[in-house]
N, C-alpha and C positions, 0 to 999 in steps of 0.2 A: 527311287531314281526316275528321272525323265527319260524318254525315249531320245530325247535329243542328244543327250549323254553317251547313250549306247556304244560301244565301238563295232564298226563295220571295216572290212577290208579298204583301202583307198582305191579308186578309181584307175586304172592302167594309165600309166603319163599320157600314152597318147591320146588319150579320150579328153582330155581336159588343156585348158590355157592355150586352146588352137588359135592362130595369130598371134599370141602375145609372148613377149620372150622376159625372162628374169633381170630387172635391172641390173646391168653388169657395172664391175666395180668400177670398170674404165670409164663408164659412161657417167658416172656419180662423180667422179674426179675431176673430170672434163665438165660436166655442166655447172657444177657446185664449189668443185675444189674440197681438199681434207676438211673434216669436220674438226680435226683437232691435230698440233703437230705429231704427236706420239700414238702409236696403237697399243692396247693394254686389252687384255680379255675380261676386267670388272670394265662394269657401268660407270663412265666418264662424262664431263660435261663437256658438250659443244663449245669452243672458244673461237672457230671462224667467225670475224662479224659479220660476213653475207649471208652465212647459213643463221646465224643467230638472231638476226633481221628477221628472218622469215618461219621464226618459229613461234607460235602460238599454244595457249592452253585453253582447251574452247569443250563444250558439252559437244557430243555427235548423236544425242538422242538418248541411248541408254546408260550410257557413263560419259566420264570426261577421256580427253587424251590432250598429251603434248608430244606436237609433229609438226612437220613444214605445214605452211598453210596452206594451200593447194590441197596437200591430202587431208589434210581435216577437214575441208570444206569435201573432197570429193567423200568420205567418210559419212559427215552428217546425211548426203543426198543418197546415198547406200543406204543407212538405217532408216533414212525416211521413207525409202522405195520398200523396205522388208517392213517395217510397222505397218502401211498401210496393207501389204501384200500378204504378209504370213506375223501376225502382231504373236503369234507363239513363238516364235525365233526371235524375234524384238524382246519379249519381255523374259528371255532367259539368258541372250548372249551376254557374256562377259570378257574383261580386258585382261592379260597378264600383263601389259605394255606395249607402250609405242616408242618413245625417243628413249634410246639406250645407246649412247657412242663407245661402243667394243668393236673386238674383232669378230669376224665369222668364226663360230665355235669350230676350233681345229684348225685355225689358220694364225698363221704369223704375220701375213703380208696385207690383208685385206679386212677393210671397214663393212660390219655388218650394214646392211640398208637399215635398220632401227639406228645407224649412227647419226642419219639425216632426218630422223622421223618421218620416212616413207612408208613403213614396215608397222603392222599391226600384229599381235597376237592374242588368238580367240579363245574360247571355251565356253563347254557347258556342265552343268553339273559341278560337283565338289572338286575335280581336279583338274589338271590340262593333262592333253595330248601328250604321250610318250614320243620322243625325237627318236626317226627311225625305225619304228615298229611296225609300218607297212599298215598302220590301222588308223581309221579317223571315227573322231564322233560325228553323229549321226547328222548333228546341228552343224557343223561343218561345211559337211558335203549338201546341204542344204542352203545355205548361204552361198556357197561357189557362185551359183547363176548370178546371183544379184554383185559380186563382187567384180566378175569376168565384165558385166556386162559395161560396169564404169572403167573398165582398163587396169586391173588391180591381177597380178599374177599370183595363183596359189601355189605354196612350200609343199604341197603333196606330192607336185611332180620333182622334186630335187631329187640326186641321185641320193642322198641321204632323207626320207621322206619325213618333212616339219608341215603335217597337216595343219596345226593351228596358226602358222604364219600365211599373212597375203602382203605383197608387197606392190607399191606402183611399179608398174612394168615398163622394162626401157622404153618400148613404143610411146607410153603415156610420158614420161619422165620426159624425154625428146618433145612432144607437141607442146608439154606446158613451157619448156623454153621457146619453141617459137613463138608461141602466144604472149610471152613476157611476163608470164606468171614465175617463172623464177630466175 
């Protein structure tokens, strides 16, 4: 087993994501609209034409993803930096997916940020990190600075820790709107 898949305690929430907030449901609805009319707990297709026009499937280096075009472009830049500075991380990182239009786990009202293709789940080794166990894979912690620098919020800070989850921060999606990227 690689050291990158080793489980370690997640950092204290006040030590990560400084200056970034998770992309709020209201922000996503305001800037992009509902990804589909109905909310389900299962993965469903995006039906909103505005969002569909921004969805791409492309390689980001270590794997292919389907997501919102500026998020995919940002991921490509993140992984180019990872490849240059930490080829060991680059060689072993895997994805459990990006675009999945569904409710936030446990919610009946809010879409997950995966619904817009602005969140990605990552892991190392042969298994994904367990939701809410207050542990993270060493590789996810070591990826954090690369994602933080690119304006991604790490789910290790959620009240129910989700350390495999990285999503575009509220500040980043708002900047993309000002820049005309969405």
